[in-house]
C-alpha positions in Angstrom: 2.9 -11.4 -49.1 4.4 -15.5 -49.4 2.8 -17.3 -52.7 2.5 -20.7 -52.2 1.1 -23.2 -55.4 0.1 -26.1 -53.0 -0.7 -26.9 -49.3 2.4 -29.1 -49.3 4.6 -26.4 -50.3 3.5 -24.1 -47.2 5.9 -23.4 -44.5 6.0 -21.2 -41.4 7.7 -21.3 -38.1 4.5 -19.6 -36.4 0.9 -20.5 -35.5 -1.7 -19.4 -38.0 -5.3 -18.1 -38.4 -6.9 -19.0 -41.2 -9.4 -18.2 -43.9 -10.8 -20.1 -46.7 -12.5 -19.9 -49.9 -12.3 -19.2 -53.5 -12.5 -15.5 -53.3 -13.6 -14.8 -56.3 -13.3 -11.0 -57.2 -12.4 -10.2 -53.5 -15.6 -8.5 -53.1 -16.5 -6.1 -50.2 -17.5 -9.2 -48.3 -14.8 -10.8 -48.5 -12.6 -8.5 -47.5 -14.7 -7.7 -44.0 -13.7 -11.5 -43.4 -9.9 -10.4 -44.3 -9.9 -7.7 -42.3 -11.1 -9.9 -39.1 -8.2 -12.0 -39.9 -5.8 -9.5 -40.1 -7.1 -8.0 -37.0 -6.7 -11.7 -35.0 -3.3 -11.5 -35.9 -1.9 -8.2 -34.4 0.4 -8.5 -31.4 -0.3 -11.8 -31.3 2.9 -13.3 -32.9 0.4 -15.2 -35.4 0.5 -15.7 -39.4 -2.2 -14.5 -41.6 -3.1 -17.5 -44.2 -5.5 -17.5 -47.0 -6.3 -20.7 -48.3 -7.9 -20.7 -51.8 -8.1 -22.7 -55.0 -6.6 -22.7 -58.5 -9.9 -24.0 -59.6 -13.2 -23.1 -58.8 -14.4 -26.3 -56.9 -17.7 -26.3 -59.1 -15.6 -26.9 -62.3 -14.1 -29.6 -60.9 -17.2 -31.3 -59.0 -19.5 -30.5 -62.0 -18.7 -31.5 -65.2 -21.4 -29.5 -66.7 -20.2 -26.6 -65.2 -19.1 -23.6 -67.4 -18.5 -21.2 -64.7 -17.2 -17.6 -65.2 -14.7 -16.4 -63.0 -14.7 -12.9 -61.8 -10.6 -13.0 -61.0 -7.7 -15.0 -62.7 -5.4 -16.3 -60.3 -3.0 -13.3 -61.2 -5.6 -10.7 -60.2 -6.7 -12.2 -57.1 -2.9 -12.5 -55.7 -2.6 -8.9 -56.7 -6.0 -7.9 -54.8 -4.9 -10.1 -51.5 -1.3 -8.6 -51.7 -2.6 -5.1 -51.2 -4.9 -6.3 -48.4 -1.8 -6.9 -46.3 -2.4 -11.2 -46.0 0.9 -12.7 -44.8 0.4 -16.1 -46.9 -1.8 -16.9 -50.0 -1.9 -20.7 -50.6 -3.5 -21.3 -54.1 -4.0 -25.1 -53.9 -4.9 -27.6 -57.0 -8.7 -28.3 -56.4 -8.7 -31.9 -58.0 -11.0 -35.1 -57.4 -8.8 -36.3 -54.8 -8.9 -33.0 -52.6 -12.5 -33.3 -52.7 -12.4 -36.8 -51.2 -11.3 -35.9 -48.2 -14.0 -36.1 -45.5 -14.3 -33.1 -43.0 -12.1 -34.4 -40.3 -9.0 -35.6 -42.7 -9.2 -32.2 -44.0 -8.6 -31.0 -40.8 -6.8 -32.8 -39.2 -4.2 -33.2 -42.2 -4.6 -29.7 -43.8 -5.4 -27.1 -41.2 -3.7 -28.8 -37.9 -0.7 -30.9 -39.8 0.2 -28.8 -42.8 -1.1 -25.0 -41.6 -0.3 -25.3 -38.3 -3.5 -23.6 -37.3 -4.1 -21.5 -34.6 -7.7 -20.0 -35.0 -10.0 -20.4 -38.0 -12.3 -17.8 -39.4 -15.2 -19.0 -41.2 -19.0 -18.0 -42.2 -22.0 -19.6 -40.8 -22.9 -21.5 -43.8 -19.7 -23.0 -44.8 -19.5 -26.1 -45.8 -16.4 -28.3 -46.2 -14.7 -32.2 -46.7 -16.7 -35.1 -48.9 -19.4 -34.2 -50.7 -19.6 -31.0 -48.2 -21.0 -33.3 -45.8 -19.2 -31.2 -42.8 -20.8 -27.6 -41.9 -19.8 -24.9 -38.6 -21.1 -27.7 -35.7 -18.0 -30.2 -37.1 -15.8 -27.3 -37.4 -16.2 -26.4 -33.5 -16.3 -30.2 -32.5 -12.8 -30.5 -34.2 -11.4 -27.4 -33.3 -12.3 -28.6 -29.6 -10.3 -31.9 -30.4 -7.6 -30.4 -32.2 -7.0 -27.1 -30.0 -7.7 -24.6 -32.1 -10.4 -21.4 -32.4 -13.1 -21.3 -34.2 -14.6 -17.6 -35.5 -17.7 -17.9 -36.9 -19.3 -14.8 -39.1 -23.3 -14.8 -38.4 -26.1 -14.8 -40.8 -26.6 -11.0 -39.6 -23.3 -9.9 -40.6 -23.4 -11.6 -44.2 -26.8 -10.7 -44.3 -25.9 -6.8 -44.0 -22.9 -7.4 -46.2 -25.2 -9.0 -48.4 -22.3 -9.3 -51.5 -21.6 -12.5 -53.3 -19.6 -13.5 -55.8 -22.6 -15.0 -57.8 -24.6 -11.2 -57.4 -21.4 -9.9 -58.8 -21.2 -12.1 -61.9 -24.5 -11.4 -62.5 -24.5 -7.7 -62.2 -21.5 -7.7 -65.1 -23.1 -10.2 -67.1 -26.3 -8.2 -67.2 -24.1 -5.0 -68.2 -24.9 -3.1 -64.6 -21.5 -2.1 -63.6 -21.9 0.3 -61.6 -23.4 -2.2 -59.2 -20.7 -4.4 -59.7 -18.2 -2.2 -58.6 -20.0 -1.4 -55.5 -20.0 -4.8 -54.6 -15.8 -5.2 -55.4 -15.1 -2.0 -53.7 -13.2 -1.4 -57.1 -13.4 -1.0 -60.8 -13.6 -4.5 -62.4 -10.7 -5.0 -64.2 -9.6 -7.7 -67.2 -6.1 -7.5 -69.0 -5.8 -8.9 -72.5 -3.4 -8.3 -75.5 -3.6 -5.8 -78.2 -4.0 -7.6 -81.8 -4.4 -6.4 -85.2 -8.3 -5.7 -86.3 -9.8 -4.6 -89.8 -8.4 -1.1 -88.5 -12.1 0.4 -89.7 -11.8 2.8 -86.9 -9.0 5.1 -87.7 -11.1 5.7 -91.0 -13.9 7.4 -89.2 -11.4 9.1 -87.2 -12.0 6.3 -83.8 -8.7 3.9 -84.1 -9.3 1.4 -81.5 -7.2 -1.0 -79.4 -8.5 -4.9 -80.6 -8.5 -6.7 -77.2 -7.9 -10.3 -77.0 -8.4 -12.0 -73.7 -6.5 -15.3 -73.1 -8.3 -16.8 -69.9 -11.8 -18.2 -71.5 -13.1 -18.2 -67.6 -12.7 -14.6 -67.2 -16.5 -13.2 -67.5 -16.4 -10.4 -70.2 -19.5 -7.5 -70.0 -22.5 -8.3 -72.1 -22.5 -6.4 -75.5 -22.5 -2.6 -75.4 -20.6 0.3 -75.0 -19.0 1.1 -71.6 -16.7 3.6 -70.3 -12.7 2.3 -69.5 -9.4 3.1 -68.6 -6.4 1.1 -70.0 -3.2 0.8 -68.1 0.3 -0.1 -69.7 4.0 0.8 -69.2 3.1 2.4 -66.0 0.7 5.1 -67.7 -3.3 5.3 -67.8 -5.6 6.6 -70.3 -9.0 7.2 -70.7 -11.1 5.6 -73.2 -14.4 4.0 -74.6 -14.9 0.5 -75.0 -17.4 -1.6 -77.5 -17.4 -4.8 -76.7 -20.2 -6.8 -79.4 -20.1 -7.9 -83.3 -20.3 -4.3 -85.1 -23.7 -5.0 -87.0 -23.0 -1.5 -88.5 -20.1 -3.1 -90.8 -21.7 -7.0 -90.5 -19.6 -8.1 -88.2 -20.1 -11.4 -87.2 -17.4 -12.4 -84.3 -17.7 -10.7 -81.1 -14.7 -8.4 -80.7 -13.2 -6.2 -77.8 -12.4 -2.7 -79.3 -11.1 0.1 -77.1 -10.7 3.8 -78.5 -8.4 5.7 -76.2 -8.7 9.8 -76.3 -5.5 10.8 -76.0 -3.2 8.1 -77.7 -1.6 7.7 -81.1 0.8 5.0 -80.9 1.1 1.4 -81.9 -0.1 -0.9 -79.3 0.2 -4.2 -80.8 1.0 -6.9 -78.8 1.0 -4.8 -75.7 -0.5 -6.3 -72.6 -3.4 -3.9 -71.3 -5.6 -3.8 -68.1 -8.6 -2.2 -68.7 -10.8 -1.0 -65.5 -14.7 -0.9 -66.6 -16.2 2.3 -65.2 -20.1 2.3 -66.3 -21.9 1.2 -69.3 -23.4 4.0 -72.0 -25.8 2.2 -74.6 -26.7 -1.2 -76.1 -24.7 -1.8 -79.3 -26.7 -0.8 -82.3 -26.5 -1.0 -86.2 -27.1 2.0 -87.8 -27.9 2.9 -91.0 -25.0 4.6 -92.3 -21.2 4.9 -91.1 -21.9 8.9 -91.0 -24.6 7.8 -88.0 -22.2 5.9 -86.2 -19.7 8.3 -86.0 -22.1 11.0 -85.0 -23.0 8.3 -81.9 -19.0 7.7 -81.6 -18.8 11.5 -80.7 -21.9 11.9 -78.5 -20.3 8.7 -76.7 -16.6 10.4 -76.3 -18.8 13.8 -74.9 -20.7 11.5 -72.4 -17.4 9.3 -71.1 -15.3 12.7 -70.9 -18.3 14.1 -68.9 -18.3 11.1 -66.2 -14.9 10.9 -66.0 -14.4 14.5 -65.1 -16.8 13.8 -62.0 
C-alpha cells in the first residue's frame, strides 16, 4: 500500500475507485465499504484509493470539540494496509480545505488529482463547505465530470448498525466486549513503559506502567481488564488496571499492566496492548492483603477467560 500525506503528493497512472471519510476505528461498517471498494477494482485495471484526514474534521470545525479517537494515524495505516488497499491518502484537514465548495472538491480533488473513475459513498454522506452537498449533488457531478457513483443504501448501513461514535461510547463505558464486536478485532493502544512507584512488585504483582503520548486516543474507563501485550515480536497475557489506585491513596490516573509470564526489564519499551474484556470496577480495599487476594482472583479470572 502506498501512503500519501497530502492529496497533492498523490500520483497514479491508472483510473481510480475512491472512498472517503474519517475511518476512525476501521470498524466492521468501514470494512464493508472497503470490501466494496476492492471488489470494484478487481479485473478492471483500476486502483483503490482511500482518502482520509490527519485530523478529525470536527476538531477543526468545532473549536470546543475534544473528540477522542479510536485510532492514531499509525494504527489506521496498519489496519487499512491489512485490508489490501492500493493507495491511502491522509490529507491535512484545515480551514482552507473546509472552504472548498462541493463542486470545487469534486473537480479539483476527485477529478483533477485522483483521476477518479468511481466513488463509493454512504447515502448520508455530506461534503463541501458547510457540508452543503449531498449524494444527489454527487450524482449530478458524476454525470458532469464522467465518473460513476455507487451509493451504500440506508438499508445496508442500518443492517450494519455500527458507527465510530457507538464504538467510542462502548470503550468509554468499559463495554469492551461490545466495542470489539463493532471493530472486528481487539481494541488496542500503544504506549511506552515508564518507571512507577514499584508497589506492585512488593505484593507479588509487578506492573508495567504505560504512558500514552497521543492525548486524543480513547482510553477505557477506570477498572480492571484482561489484556495481552506485544513487543519485540512476542505476545504476553496479562491484566490491566486503569485508575488512581485508591487502596494506596493514589491521586493520578495510571495504566498498569501485570503480565503473567514476564520477568524482565521493560522500561522504555513500546508496548502494544490489546484489550479483551472488562473484569471489574476499581475498588478501594481495606488493606493491602485484601487487594492482594483480589488480584489473585483477577488473575484466575483472566487466565480462565484467555484459555477459552
